[in-house]
C-alpha positions as CSV (number, residue, x, y, z in Angstrom):
1,M,-14.0,55.8,-14.7
2,P,-14.5,54.2,-11.5
3,Y,-12.0,54.2,-8.7
4,L,-11.8,49.7,-8.4
5,L,-12.1,49.5,-12.5
6,F,-9.3,52.3,-12.9
7,A,-7.1,50.4,-9.8
8,F,-7.4,47.3,-11.6
9,R,-6.9,49.1,-14.2
10,N,-3.0,50.1,-13.4
11,A,-3.1,46.9,-11.2
12,V,-2.3,44.7,-14.3
13,S,-0.7,47.3,-17.0
14,K,2.8,46.4,-15.7
15,K,2.2,42.8,-16.6
16,G,6.1,42.0,-15.8
17,R,5.1,43.7,-12.1
18,A,2.0,42.4,-11.8
19,I,3.0,38.7,-12.3
20,G,6.0,38.8,-10.0
21,I,3.5,40.0,-7.1
22,A,0.6,37.3,-8.1
23,A,3.0,34.3,-8.8
24,A,4.8,36.1,-4.9
25,V,1.0,35.6,-3.3
26,A,0.6,32.1,-5.3
27,F,3.9,30.7,-4.4
28,A,3.2,31.5,-0.3
29,V,-0.4,30.2,-0.8
30,M,0.1,27.1,-2.5
31,T,3.3,26.3,0.4
32,V,0.9,27.1,3.9
33,V,-2.9,25.8,2.5
34,T,-0.4,22.7,1.4
35,L,1.1,22.1,4.7
36,A,-2.6,22.9,6.2
37,V,-4.7,20.8,4.5
38,T,-1.9,18.0,4.9
39,S,-2.0,18.5,8.4
40,S,-5.9,18.0,8.6
41,G,-5.8,15.0,6.8
42,L,-3.6,13.9,9.6
43,E,-5.5,14.8,12.8
44,Q,-8.5,13.5,10.3
45,S,-7.0,10.1,10.1
46,A,-6.1,9.9,14.1
47,A,-9.7,11.0,14.5
48,A,-10.7,8.3,12.5
49,I,-8.6,5.5,14.3
50,I,-10.4,6.5,17.7
51,S,-14.0,6.9,16.1
52,I,-14.1,3.4,15.1
53,G,-14.9,2.3,19.0
54,K,-18.5,3.7,20.0
55,A,-16.6,5.7,22.8
56,D,-17.4,8.5,25.1
57,F,-13.5,9.0,25.0
58,T,-10.2,7.5,24.4
59,V,-6.7,6.8,26.8
60,A,-3.8,7.0,24.8
61,Q,-0.4,7.2,26.3
62,K,0.8,10.5,26.8
63,G,3.0,12.4,24.9
64,V,3.9,9.4,22.0
65,S,5.5,10.3,18.6
66,T,2.1,8.9,16.7
67,L,-0.8,7.4,18.3
68,L,0.0,4.4,16.9
69,S,3.3,4.2,19.3
70,S,1.1,4.4,22.5
71,T,1.3,1.2,25.0
72,I,-1.2,0.9,27.6
73,D,-0.8,-2.8,30.3
74,A,-2.9,-4.7,31.9
75,G,-2.5,-2.7,35.0
76,E,-3.2,0.8,33.8
77,R,-6.1,-0.6,31.5
78,S,-7.7,-2.6,35.6
79,R,-7.1,1.1,36.8
80,I,-8.8,3.2,34.6
81,A,-11.8,0.5,34.5
82,A,-11.9,0.7,38.3
83,T,-12.0,4.4,37.9
84,P,-15.6,5.3,39.5
85,G,-18.0,6.3,36.3
86,V,-16.7,3.8,34.2
87,A,-19.3,1.3,33.0
88,K,-17.1,0.5,30.0
89,S,-13.1,0.0,29.3
90,I,-12.6,-1.9,25.8
91,G,-8.8,-2.5,25.4
92,V,-7.8,-2.7,21.6
93,L,-3.9,-3.4,19.8
94,V,-3.8,-1.7,16.6
95,E,-0.4,-2.0,14.3
96,T,-0.5,-1.7,10.8
97,E,1.1,-3.6,8.2
98,H,2.3,-3.4,4.5
99,I,0.1,-5.7,2.6
100,N,1.1,-4.2,-0.8
101,A,1.5,-1.8,-3.5
102,A,-2.4,-0.6,-2.2
103,N,-2.3,-1.0,1.2
104,P,0.7,-0.5,2.4
105,V,-0.7,0.7,5.8
106,F,-3.3,-1.7,6.6
107,I,-5.0,-1.3,9.9
108,E,-4.6,-4.3,12.0
109,I,-6.8,-4.2,15.2
110,G,-6.6,-6.7,17.9
111,I,-10.2,-7.2,20.2
112,A,-11.5,-10.0,22.1
113,P,-14.9,-10.8,20.8
114,T,-16.7,-10.2,23.2
115,D,-16.1,-6.8,23.5
116,L,-17.3,-6.5,19.5
117,R,-20.8,-5.4,19.9
118,S,-20.2,-2.6,22.4
119,F,-17.1,-1.4,20.3
120,G,-19.4,-0.9,17.1
121,V,-19.0,-3.6,15.5
122,D,-21.6,-5.6,13.4
123,I,-21.2,-9.1,11.9
124,V,-22.9,-8.8,8.0
125,A,-21.6,-12.2,7.3
126,G,-19.9,-15.3,8.8
127,R,-19.1,-15.2,12.4
128,A,-16.5,-13.8,15.1
129,Y,-13.0,-15.2,15.7
130,G,-12.4,-17.6,18.6
131,A,-11.1,-15.5,21.8
132,T,-7.8,-17.5,21.9
133,A,-7.6,-18.5,18.2
134,R,-4.4,-17.9,16.9
135,H,-4.7,-18.3,12.7
136,Q,-8.1,-16.8,13.1
137,C,-9.5,-13.4,11.5
138,M,-12.5,-11.1,10.3
139,L,-12.0,-8.2,8.1
140,G,-14.0,-5.3,7.0
141,W,-16.6,-5.5,4.4
142,R,-13.9,-3.0,2.6
143,A,-10.9,-4.6,2.9
144,A,-12.5,-7.2,1.7
145,S,-14.0,-6.0,-1.2
146,N,-10.5,-4.2,-2.2
147,L,-8.7,-7.4,-1.7
148,G,-11.5,-10.0,-3.3
149,L,-11.8,-11.9,0.1
150,H,-14.3,-13.5,1.4
151,V,-15.3,-15.4,4.3
152,G,-13.4,-19.0,4.3
153,S,-10.5,-16.9,2.2
154,T,-7.3,-16.9,4.0
155,F,-5.6,-13.9,4.6
156,V,-1.6,-13.5,5.1
157,A,-0.9,-11.0,7.8
158,D,2.1,-11.0,10.1
159,G,3.8,-13.8,8.3
160,T,0.8,-15.9,9.5
161,T,-1.4,-17.6,7.6
162,N,-5.7,-17.0,8.7
163,T,-8.9,-18.1,8.1
164,V,-11.2,-15.0,7.6
165,T,-14.5,-16.1,9.7
166,G,-16.3,-13.2,9.0
167,L,-17.3,-9.3,7.3
168,Y,-17.9,-6.7,9.5
169,S,-19.0,-3.5,9.5
170,T,-18.2,0.0,11.9
171,G,-20.0,2.9,10.4
172,N,-16.2,3.4,9.7
173,S,-13.9,4.7,7.0
174,F,-11.0,3.3,8.8
175,G,-12.3,0.5,10.2
176,D,-14.1,-1.2,7.6
177,D,-11.0,-1.3,5.6
178,A,-9.4,-3.1,8.2
179,A,-8.4,-6.6,10.0
180,M,-9.5,-7.5,13.2
181,F,-8.0,-10.4,15.3
182,P,-8.8,-12.7,19.1
183,L,-6.4,-9.8,21.0
184,P,-4.1,-12.3,22.4
185,A,-3.0,-13.6,18.5
186,I,-2.1,-10.3,17.6
187,Q,-0.4,-9.6,21.0
188,G,1.8,-12.2,20.4
189,Y,2.5,-11.5,16.5
190,N,3.9,-8.4,17.6
191,R,5.2,-9.4,20.6
192,V,3.4,-7.6,23.4
193,P,2.2,-9.6,25.7
194,G,-0.7,-7.7,28.2
195,I,-0.1,-4.5,25.9
196,V,-2.7,-2.1,24.1
197,T,-3.2,0.9,22.4
198,L,-5.6,2.4,23.2
199,V,-8.5,2.6,25.6
200,F,-12.6,2.8,25.1
201,V,-14.1,4.5,27.8
202,K,-17.4,4.3,28.4
203,G,-20.0,5.6,30.8
204,Y,-22.8,5.6,32.7
205,P,-25.5,6.8,31.4
206,G,-25.8,10.2,33.1
207,V,-22.3,10.8,35.0
208,S,-20.3,13.4,34.0
209,I,-17.9,12.1,31.3
210,P,-15.1,15.5,31.8
211,T,-15.1,14.0,35.4
212,V,-14.4,10.9,35.1
213,E,-12.1,12.8,31.9
214,K,-10.3,14.6,34.9
215,A,-10.1,11.8,37.3
216,I,-7.6,9.3,34.6
217,D,-5.8,12.2,33.8
218,F,-4.8,12.6,37.2
219,H,-4.6,9.0,38.9
220,L,-2.5,8.1,35.6
221,P,-1.0,11.7,34.6
222,E,1.1,9.3,32.0
223,L,-2.3,8.5,30.0
224,T,-4.1,11.1,28.3
225,T,-8.2,10.9,27.2
226,I,-8.9,12.1,24.0
227,R,-12.3,13.0,23.1
228,T,-12.3,16.2,20.4
229,A,-9.7,16.4,17.8
230,T,-8.1,19.5,18.9
231,Q,-7.3,17.1,21.8
232,F,-4.6,15.0,19.8
233,G,-1.6,17.1,21.0
234,R,-1.8,15.6,24.2
235,A,-0.9,12.1,22.9
236,D,0.7,12.6,19.6
237,R,3.9,14.5,19.4
238,D,4.1,14.2,14.9
239,I,0.7,16.6,15.1
240,V,1.5,19.2,17.5
241,Y,5.0,19.9,15.4
242,L,2.7,19.3,11.8
243,Q,0.5,22.7,13.9
244,A,3.7,24.2,14.5
245,A,4.8,23.8,11.3
246,V,2.0,25.3,9.7
247,T,1.6,28.7,11.6
248,G,5.1,29.1,11.5
249,S,5.3,28.9,7.6
250,T,2.1,31.3,7.1
251,I,4.3,34.0,8.9
252,L,7.4,33.0,6.9
253,A,5.8,33.3,4.2
254,V,4.1,36.2,5.3
255,V,6.7,38.2,5.6
256,I,8.8,37.1,3.3
257,G,5.7,37.4,1.0
258,A,5.8,41.6,2.2
259,V,9.2,41.7,1.7
260,I,8.7,40.5,-2.1
261,V,5.6,43.2,-2.5
262,G,6.9,46.1,-1.1
263,N,10.1,46.4,-3.1
264,T,7.6,45.8,-6.5
265,M,5.5,47.9,-5.4
266,L,8.2,50.5,-4.5
267,L,9.5,50.2,-7.8
268,T,6.2,51.2,-9.6
269,V,5.9,53.9,-7.2
270,F,9.2,55.4,-8.3
271,E,7.8,55.0,-12.3
272,R,4.4,56.6,-11.3
273,T,6.3,59.6,-9.8
274,R,4.3,62.1,-12.5
275,E,1.3,59.9,-12.6
276,L,0.8,60.0,-9.0
277,G,2.1,63.7,-8.9
278,L,-0.9,64.5,-11.8
279,L,-3.5,62.6,-9.2
280,R,-2.3,64.7,-5.9
281,A,-2.3,67.9,-8.5
282,V,-6.0,67.6,-9.3
283,G,-7.6,67.3,-5.7
284,W,-7.4,63.6,-5.0
285,T,-6.3,63.1,-1.6
286,R,-3.1,61.1,0.8
287,R,-6.1,59.6,2.0
288,R,-7.1,58.3,-1.5
289,I,-3.5,57.7,-3.3
290,V,-3.3,55.1,-0.2
291,G,-6.0,53.5,-1.2
292,L,-4.8,53.5,-4.8
293,I,-2.2,51.7,-4.0
294,L,-3.2,49.2,-1.4
295,S,-6.5,48.1,-3.8
296,E,-3.8,47.8,-6.5
297,G,-2.2,45.2,-4.7
298,I,-5.3,43.4,-3.1
299,A,-7.0,43.2,-6.6
300,L,-3.6,41.5,-7.7
301,A,-3.1,38.8,-4.1
302,F,-6.9,38.0,-4.9
303,V,-5.1,36.9,-8.6
304,G,-2.3,34.8,-6.4
305,A,-4.8,33.9,-3.7
306,C,-6.8,32.0,-6.5
307,V,-3.8,30.4,-8.4
308,G,-2.1,29.4,-5.3
309,I,-5.6,26.9,-4.5
310,G,-5.2,25.5,-7.8
311,L,-1.6,24.4,-7.1
312,S,-2.0,23.3,-3.6
313,F,-4.9,21.0,-5.3
314,G,-2.2,19.6,-7.4
315,V,1.4,19.5,-5.1
316,T,-1.1,17.4,-2.8
317,T,-2.2,14.7,-5.0
318,V,0.5,14.3,-6.3
319,L,1.8,14.1,-2.8
320,E,-0.9,11.3,-1.8
321,H,0.5,8.9,-4.9
322,V,3.7,9.3,-4.2
323,P,4.5,5.7,-3.0
324,S,5.5,5.9,0.5
325,L,2.8,8.3,1.3
326,T,0.3,6.4,-0.2
327,G,-2.8,5.0,2.0
328,I,-1.0,7.3,5.3
329,L,-1.9,11.0,4.0
330,R,-5.4,11.8,3.1
331,T,-5.8,15.8,2.1
332,N,-8.3,17.5,3.6
333,F,-9.6,20.5,2.3
334,T,-11.5,22.6,4.3
335,P,-13.4,25.9,4.9
336,G,-10.4,27.2,7.4
337,A,-7.7,25.5,4.8
338,F,-9.8,28.6,2.4
339,W,-9.6,30.9,4.4
340,R,-5.7,30.7,6.0
341,A,-4.9,31.3,2.0
342,L,-6.8,34.5,1.7
343,Y,-5.6,36.0,5.3
344,T,-2.5,35.5,4.0
345,A,-2.5,36.6,0.7
346,L,-4.0,39.9,1.9
347,A,-1.9,39.7,5.1
348,M,1.8,40.4,3.1
349,T,0.5,42.5,0.9
350,F,-1.2,44.5,2.7
351,L,1.8,45.1,4.9
352,G,4.1,44.8,1.3
353,C,1.9,47.7,0.1
354,L,1.7,49.2,3.3
355,Y,5.2,51.9,2.9
356,P,5.2,52.2,-0.7
357,A,1.5,53.8,-0.5
358,I,2.8,55.2,2.6
359,R,5.1,56.7,0.5
360,A,3.2,57.4,-2.7
361,A,0.3,60.0,-0.5
362,L,3.8,62.4,0.5
363,L,4.6,63.4,-2.8
364,V,5.2,66.8,-3.3
365,P,2.7,67.7,-7.0
366,L,5.1,70.0,-7.9
367,K,8.7,68.3,-7.7
368,A,6.7,65.0,-8.6
369,L,5.9,66.6,-12.0
370,S,9.0,68.0,-12.5
371,Y,10.5,64.6,-11.7
372,E,12.5,62.8,-15.2
């Protein structure tokens, strides 16, 4: 019988043991993958928000609990605009509102109509709102479709009734599923005069963008620049905490899983003492015995990892439909999540099987054959 087939047959010969190990691996993988894809989804949502504007980078307040809690005042905006290399800076106020059950976290963007084209907004129907109009707005084409509204319709937001003057497209799903208002109007609705959430910065052609970023970071230490997804932690502490939770849960899952797998495999070694002694007696080397035990564990780890990934799909689907998370949680199954599942399963199984495998390899054939 081929070696690997022999190892697989042994792995599934004891159904209770096999199910126990596979279940431990599956639960650990489910936990780790669910947290990983949730973290990735939230990071992707944040990336989508700051990528609405067609800018080289975004400026936000440093160390806020969430990106949308950022506040930048008029003085800071002026200093950003005066930074050498900055050709254009666009301040926007981003707020969220519960519109209805289908739109519990509806995005509202305050931006001056003169900045719409620079922001990457194309008006596909109607016209832009007035610069100081208090009861006008534009809807993204996705939002208009979802809400059943059109140019001339009435849109109620922030306790005010607004006329939809136009429909727009940004080429970004988050932007197209939002509404835009005159900046002074939405600042007034939310009682934050002169405040914006983010500043989108465009540099002059040929200028070194990293140099401009460093200048802003140096002269405005209370703010931070964001250009890539890996830089979100500078502004959004929640993402940092969630990423730390993913790392911590992975380590914890590996440790606890290794203990469970190790106990189960150790009992298996005791049960198979005579069998292992016979293999040693007929010429199996210690290295081959170690390989056999590890191969059995790894076979069950692959089964458990597949089950765990399937469970994670189910759990995240349920979480996405929880009313309090609808529109906020958008899971993102990246290749990294599957790799995390694989190395979590392999790490906990390898660590758990290592001691039982060594113990099996050190059995003395004569004593093992006489074991009752």
